[in-house]
C-alpha positions in Angstrom: 35.8 134.2 49.7 37.9 133.5 52.9 39.0 136.1 54.9 41.0 135.5 58.1 41.2 138.1 61.2 41.5 138.1 64.8 38.8 140.3 66.7 40.0 142.5 69.6 38.2 143.9 72.7 38.1 147.4 72.4 39.5 148.8 75.4 37.8 152.1 76.5 39.3 155.2 75.8 39.6 157.2 79.1 38.7 160.7 78.3 40.4 162.8 80.9 38.7 166.1 80.7 39.4 168.9 83.2 41.4 170.9 81.1 40.5 174.2 79.9 42.2 176.7 77.7 43.8 180.0 78.6 45.5 182.9 77.0 48.9 183.7 77.1 50.5 186.9 75.9 50.9 185.8 72.5 49.7 182.2 71.8 47.2 179.7 73.3 48.9 176.8 75.2 46.8 173.4 76.6 46.7 173.4 80.4 44.7 171.6 83.1 42.5 173.6 85.5 40.0 171.5 87.3 36.9 169.5 86.5 34.8 171.6 88.3 34.4 173.6 85.4 32.6 170.8 83.5 29.8 170.9 86.2 29.5 174.5 85.9 28.9 174.4 82.1 32.0 176.0 81.1 33.3 173.8 78.4 31.4 171.3 75.9 32.5 168.3 74.1 32.0 168.0 70.4 33.1 165.7 67.2 34.2 166.8 63.9 35.7 164.5 61.1 37.5 165.6 58.1 39.1 164.2 54.8 42.6 163.0 54.9 44.1 162.4 51.4 46.3 158.9 50.6 48.5 158.2 47.7 49.7 154.6 46.6 53.3 154.6 46.3 54.9 151.4 44.4 58.1 150.0 45.6 60.8 148.8 43.0 63.3 147.6 45.3 63.9 147.3 49.5 67.1 146.9 51.3 67.0 143.0 52.3 70.2 142.2 54.1 69.7 142.1 58.1 66.2 141.2 57.9 64.5 139.2 60.9 63.4 136.2 58.3 64.0 135.9 54.6 61.1 134.6 52.3 61.4 131.5 49.8 59.0 130.3 47.3 56.6 131.7 44.6 52.9 132.8 45.4 50.4 134.3 43.1 48.4 136.8 45.4 44.9 137.1 44.2 45.0 140.9 44.0 48.9 141.8 43.4 50.0 139.0 41.2 53.0 136.8 41.1 56.0 137.3 43.4 58.9 135.1 43.8 61.9 135.0 46.5 65.0 133.4 46.9 68.0 134.0 48.9 72.0 134.0 49.6 73.6 133.1 52.8 77.2 133.4 54.0 78.5 130.3 56.1 80.7 130.9 59.1 83.3 128.8 61.2 82.5 128.1 64.6 86.0 129.5 65.2 89.0 130.2 63.4 91.6 127.0 62.1 88.9 124.3 63.5 90.3 120.8 64.2 88.6 117.9 62.7 89.0 114.7 64.8 91.4 114.5 67.5 94.5 115.9 66.0 95.3 119.1 64.5 96.6 119.1 61.0 100.1 119.7 62.3 100.0 116.8 64.4 98.5 114.7 61.4 101.6 115.8 59.3 104.2 115.0 61.6 103.7 111.3 61.2 102.1 108.7 59.2 100.4 107.0 62.2 98.9 110.3 63.5 96.8 111.1 60.4 93.0 110.6 60.8 91.9 110.6 57.1 88.6 112.3 57.8 85.8 111.7 55.5 82.5 113.0 54.8 79.6 110.5 55.6 76.6 113.2 55.5 76.0 117.0 55.3 72.4 118.2 56.0 71.2 121.7 55.9 68.6 122.6 58.4 66.4 125.8 58.2 63.9 126.3 60.7 60.5 128.0 60.3 59.5 130.1 63.0 57.2 127.9 65.0 56.4 127.7 68.5 56.4 124.3 70.5 53.0 123.5 72.1 53.1 122.7 75.9 50.7 119.6 76.3 53.2 116.8 75.7 52.4 114.5 78.6 51.2 111.6 76.4 54.0 111.4 74.2 57.2 108.8 74.4 60.6 110.2 74.5 61.2 109.1 70.8 57.9 110.8 69.6 57.7 114.5 67.9 56.8 117.3 69.9 53.8 119.2 68.4 54.6 122.6 66.8 52.4 125.7 65.6 54.3 126.7 62.3 53.6 130.3 61.7 55.6 131.2 58.8 54.2 129.1 55.7 51.8 130.9 53.2 49.5 129.4 50.9 49.1 125.7 50.2 51.3 123.8 52.8 50.7 120.5 51.0 52.4 121.7 47.8 55.3 119.9 46.0 58.0 122.0 44.7 61.5 122.0 43.4 64.3 122.7 45.9 67.7 124.0 44.8 70.7 124.6 46.9 74.0 126.0 45.3 77.4 127.4 45.8 77.2 131.2 45.9 80.2 133.0 44.5 79.5 136.8 45.0 81.2 138.3 48.1 79.0 139.9 50.7 81.0 142.5 52.1 80.4 143.7 55.7 81.0 147.5 55.2 80.6 149.7 52.0 83.6 151.1 50.2 81.4 153.9 48.8 81.5 155.2 52.5 85.2 154.6 53.1 84.0 151.4 54.9 82.1 153.5 57.7 78.5 152.4 56.9 77.3 148.8 56.5 76.9 147.5 53.1 73.4 147.5 51.8 72.3 144.9 49.5 68.6 145.2 47.7 65.7 143.1 46.8 66.1 143.7 42.9 69.6 142.4 42.3 70.5 139.3 40.3 71.2 136.4 43.0 70.9 133.5 40.6 73.8 134.7 38.5 76.1 134.0 41.3 74.8 130.7 41.7 77.2 127.8 40.5 77.6 124.4 41.8 74.3 122.4 42.7 74.6 120.9 46.1 71.2 119.7 46.3 68.1 119.8 43.2 65.2 117.5 43.9 61.4 117.6 44.7 60.5 118.5 48.2 57.3 119.0 50.4 57.3 120.8 53.7 57.5 118.7 56.9 55.9 120.6 59.9 56.7 118.0 62.5 59.8 118.1 64.8 62.5 115.9 63.6 63.9 113.2 66.0 67.4 112.2 65.8 67.6 108.6 67.5 70.9 107.9 69.1 72.6 104.8 67.8 74.3 104.0 71.1 71.6 104.6 73.5 70.9 101.8 75.9 68.6 100.9 78.5 69.0 100.9 82.0 67.3 98.1 83.7 67.5 99.6 87.0 65.2 102.3 85.9 61.5 102.4 85.0 62.3 104.5 82.0 63.4 103.3 78.8 66.6 105.1 78.2 67.2 103.5 74.7 64.5 105.7 72.9 66.1 109.0 74.3 66.9 110.6 71.0 70.2 112.1 70.3 68.7 115.5 69.2 65.3 117.2 68.5 65.1 119.6 65.3 62.3 122.0 65.1 60.2 122.0 62.2 61.7 123.3 58.9 63.7 122.4 55.7 66.2 119.9 56.2 67.7 118.2 53.2 70.9 116.3 52.3 73.7 118.1 50.6 76.7 117.1 48.3 79.1 114.8 50.3 82.3 115.6 48.0 81.5 119.2 47.8 82.3 119.8 51.6 84.8 117.0 51.9 86.9 119.2 49.3 85.8 122.4 50.6 85.9 121.8 54.6 88.1 118.6 55.8 90.7 118.6 53.1 91.4 122.2 54.1 92.2 121.8 57.8 95.2 123.6 58.8 95.1 125.6 55.7 94.9 129.5 55.3 91.3 129.2 54.0 89.9 128.1 57.4 92.5 130.0 59.8 90.2 133.2 60.3 86.5 133.9 59.7 87.3 136.7 56.7 89.6 134.2 55.0 86.9 131.6 55.0 83.9 134.0 53.8 86.2 134.9 50.9 87.1 131.1 50.2 83.4 129.8 50.6 81.2 132.8 49.7 78.0 131.4 50.6 74.9 129.0 49.7 72.1 130.3 47.2 68.7 128.7 47.6 65.7 128.9 45.5 62.7 127.1 44.9 60.2 126.5 41.7 56.6 126.0 42.7 54.5 124.5 39.7 51.5 125.9 41.0 52.7 129.3 42.3 51.1 128.6 45.6 53.4 128.7 48.0 55.8 130.9 50.2 57.6 130.4 53.5 59.2 132.6 55.7 62.4 131.1 57.3 64.5 131.4 60.2 67.9 131.9 58.4 69.6 133.2 61.5 68.9 129.9 63.5 70.0 128.0 60.4 73.2 125.7 59.9 75.1 123.1 57.7 75.9 120.2 59.8 78.9 117.9 58.2 78.9 114.6 59.8 82.2 112.4 59.2 84.3 109.6 60.2 87.9 109.5 61.0 90.5 107.0 62.2 91.5 106.8 65.7 93.5 104.3 68.1 91.8 103.6 71.5 93.7 101.8 74.2 96.0 100.7 71.5 93.2 99.3 69.1 92.6 101.0 65.7 89.1 101.9 65.5 86.8 104.5 63.6 85.2 107.4 65.5 82.7 109.9 64.5 82.5 113.8 64.4 80.2 116.4 63.5 80.9 120.2 62.4 78.4 123.0 62.0 79.1 125.6 59.9 76.6 128.4 60.7 74.3 130.8 58.3 74.3 133.9 60.7 76.4 136.0 58.3 75.3 138.6 55.8 72.1 137.5 53.9 70.4 138.9 51.1 66.9 138.1 49.9 66.2 138.4 46.2 62.3 139.5 45.7 60.8 139.7 42.2 57.1 141.3 41.8 55.4 140.6 38.3 53.6 144.0 37.4 50.4 144.9 39.3 47.1 144.1 37.4 45.7 147.1 35.5 42.9 147.9 38.0 45.4 148.2 40.7 48.0 150.2 39.1 45.5 152.6 37.9 45.2 153.8 41.5 49.2 154.5 41.5 49.0 158.0 40.7 49.7 161.5 42.2 45.9 161.9 43.0 44.1 161.3 46.3 43.0 157.3 45.6 39.9 155.7 45.6 41.4 152.8 46.9 44.5 152.1 48.8 46.9 149.1 48.1 49.6 148.3 51.0 51.3 145.0 50.2 54.2 143.6 52.2 57.5 142.4 50.9 59.0 144.9 48.1 55.5 145.9 47.2 53.5 148.9 48.1 52.7 151.6 50.8 50.6 154.3 51.5 51.6 158.2 51.9 49.1 160.4 54.0 48.5 164.1 53.9 46.6 165.2 57.3 46.5 168.7 55.9 45.7 168.4 52.1 41.8 167.5 52.3 40.6 171.1 51.1 39.2 173.9 52.7 37.6 172.1 55.4 40.6 170.6 57.0 42.3 174.0 56.9 39.1 175.6 58.2 39.0 173.0 61.0 42.7 173.2 62.1 42.4 177.1 62.0 39.2 176.9 64.1 40.9 174.4 66.8 44.1 176.6 67.1 41.9 179.9 67.6 39.2 178.2 70.1 41.9 176.3 71.7 40.5 172.9 71.5 41.5 170.1 74.0 41.8 167.0 71.8 40.2 164.1 73.7 40.4 161.5 71.1 41.5 161.3 67.6 41.2 158.3 65.5 42.0 157.4 61.8 40.0 154.4 60.4 40.7 152.8 57.3 38.0 150.2 56.1 38.7 147.3 54.2 37.3 147.1 50.7 35.5 143.8 51.3 33.6 143.9 48.2 36.6 144.0 46.2 38.0 141.3 47.8 34.9 139.1 47.6 35.9 138.5 44.2 39.1 136.9 45.0 39.7 133.2 46.7 41.9 132.4 49.5 42.6 135.9 51.0 44.1 136.4 54.2 44.3 139.8 55.5 47.3 141.2 57.2 46.5 141.0 61.1 48.2 144.5 61.8 49.3 147.8 59.8 52.0 150.1 61.0 51.0 154.3 60.8 54.0 156.1 61.4 55.7 159.8 60.6 56.7 159.7 57.0 58.7 163.0 57.4 61.1 161.4 59.4 60.4 158.0 59.5 59.9 157.8 63.0 57.0 155.9 65.0 54.4 158.3 66.1 54.0 159.7 69.6 50.9 157.6 70.2 52.7 154.6 69.4 55.8 155.7 71.9 53.2 156.5 74.6 51.3 153.4 74.5 51.8 151.2 77.3 49.3 148.4 76.8 51.5 145.3 76.6 50.2 141.7 76.0 51.5 138.7 74.3 54.3 138.8 71.8 53.2 136.4 69.3 51.7 136.4 65.9 48.4 137.8 67.4 50.1 140.4 69.4 48.0 142.4 71.8 50.5 145.0 72.3 49.8 148.8 71.4 46.1 148.4 71.8 45.5 152.0 72.6 47.6 153.1 69.4 45.7 150.3 67.4 46.5 149.1 64.0 45.2 145.8 64.1 42.3 144.2 62.3 38.8 144.6 63.7 35.2 144.1 62.7 32.0 146.2 63.9 29.6 143.8 62.0 27.8 146.9 60.1 30.5 148.6 58.1 32.6 145.3 58.2 36.4 144.7 58.7 38.5 148.0 59.5 41.8 149.1 61.0 42.0 152.0 63.6 44.5 154.4 64.8 44.1 156.4 67.9 46.2 159.8 67.1 45.3 161.8 69.9 48.7 163.0 71.2 49.9 163.3 67.4 46.9 165.9 66.5 47.2 167.8 69.6 51.2 168.3 68.9 50.2 168.9 65.0 47.9 171.9 66.4 50.6 173.2 68.4 53.3 172.9 65.8 53.9 176.3 64.2 55.5 174.0 61.1 52.6 171.5 61.0 53.0 171.1 57.4 56.5 169.2 58.3 54.7 166.7 60.4 51.6 166.1 58.8 52.9 163.5 56.3 52.2 159.7 57.7 53.1 156.4 56.1 51.0 153.4 56.3 52.2 149.6 55.7 51.6 146.3 56.5 53.9 144.7 59.2 54.9 141.2 60.6 56.2 142.9 64.0 54.5 145.8 65.5 57.5 146.1 68.0 59.9 146.9 65.2 59.9 150.8 64.0 63.1 150.1 62.2 63.3 151.6 59.0 65.6 150.9 55.9 66.3 152.2 52.5 64.3 151.4 49.7 63.3 152.9 46.4 59.9 153.8 44.9 59.4 154.6 41.2 60.8 158.2 41.6 63.2 158.4 44.4 65.0 156.8 47.6 63.0 156.3 50.6 63.1 154.9 54.1 60.3 152.1 54.9 59.5 150.2 57.9 61.8 147.0 58.0 59.1 144.8 59.4 56.7 144.9 56.3 59.5 143.4 54.0 58.9 140.1 56.0 55.1 140.7 55.7 53.8 138.4 52.9 49.9 139.6 53.0 48.2 142.5 51.3 44.7 144.2 51.4 42.6 146.7 49.9 41.3 149.9 51.8 38.9 152.4 50.9 40.9 155.9 50.2 39.5 159.1 50.7 38.2 159.8 46.9 35.3 157.6 46.9 31.3 158.1 45.8 28.8 159.4 48.0 27.3 155.8 48.4 30.5 154.8 50.0 31.2 157.8 52.2 30.5 156.0 55.4 33.6 153.9 54.6 36.0 156.6 53.3 39.1 157.4 54.6 38.9 160.2 57.4 39.9 161.5 60.7 37.7 161.8 63.6 38.5 164.2 66.3 36.7 164.3 70.0 37.2 167.8 71.7 36.4 170.0 74.2 36.4 173.7 74.4 35.4 176.1 76.4 32.0 178.2 75.9 31.9 181.6 74.3 35.3 180.9 72.4 
């Protein structure tokens, strides 16, 4: 088994004791009085653990427009089975009523000698990966590609696959007519995008290139007066990604031949005229998926046109870019989970938990459903006025089950949130620890949720819920706040939720789980005695005044 994870140094938890509980007329409140009471033996520190019930929830569809990244490929996950992804994206003009060449169409139409006869010479689709340029480039020549770390390829990076680009004929609205055009239109992962794919613009075998693309400048010349060789300075550098040539004639007819026409006069007219591109991939071995930066993608049209320079007829070159920054929809299909996984998707307290990204699955937790022990502990805490010094919820990875699989990469982070109102927990909001912002983010290290390993019980995810539990004890309507959700996440900074449907109802889920392609297996609470050391549980460290 190959399991990837990044260890973290656990920051010491500062237990600020020096607070005791006193009675008001009707109820207890937590207030600070003084640390001298510790020395006098007036308060004592203790620890309790109790059960937390958890339930697996399968998603049927998720909202997939407005994402930060879009999936493409087919990947057979060792635990969850085959998932496939494709997407559609609108193209946008740089501005309304573009001019190709030097003259507007009105000028060209006024006289035969003003006509420029623009003709497409090449069209390129550029879709970047999510990547980071590495800093050490001191030994590279100007015309050599700079090294990058590509973060958004999953599976067999060397795999050959069939890539197809087609015209997309469905109009992607900005606003929902069912809300009288007041709300944004929602598009979902289970819609059939392929049925709106028509004219083929590219259809060929493709293999990923993780290098920067360096475009030479054909007009560059060396200046003999300098030490630098200016002739090798590139015209353009393009970050690693998918780059393919599209059909010239299609863009000749759709774009250049329509210069000055109404279909190009405004963005809205153009979006209705050329409704977008549909991009799909067939993976022979179902072993590759990508997360693509569509917001930074574009179609570049290169063309020649007739011109007159100093009274001489000549041929000039131009380029025009259509940005893919309009509406986009990711279409995701997931084969039925294997039976041994689906057997855990019931209304019962689960033995194993199966969080899986994309349109996969999530976990619901009930902090107060763990039987009479939970009721007793919480009642005792309220009656005796516990001061919660630290509360932790720990999810252990089922490494035994995963060891039977191959090529497993575990999620680096999980995200725990309030399922009742779909908002982040107070411990997330108040965590002031900030580090880097990359894939291995060290942000929110007190709140936690990142993959760790203790060398004894194995890999686990630990969340600090001190403020949440304190509030839960003080809340008269604690049942409403006791429901939590757990998902994989691709961005610990994002707590934004979107519409989704599970097997019974419409729900909200964190958007960042949709762009995460990883899944794992965790121990639930309903485990046999020989697994009790790894069972899902809440641990509370608290202080109370003696005699209560």
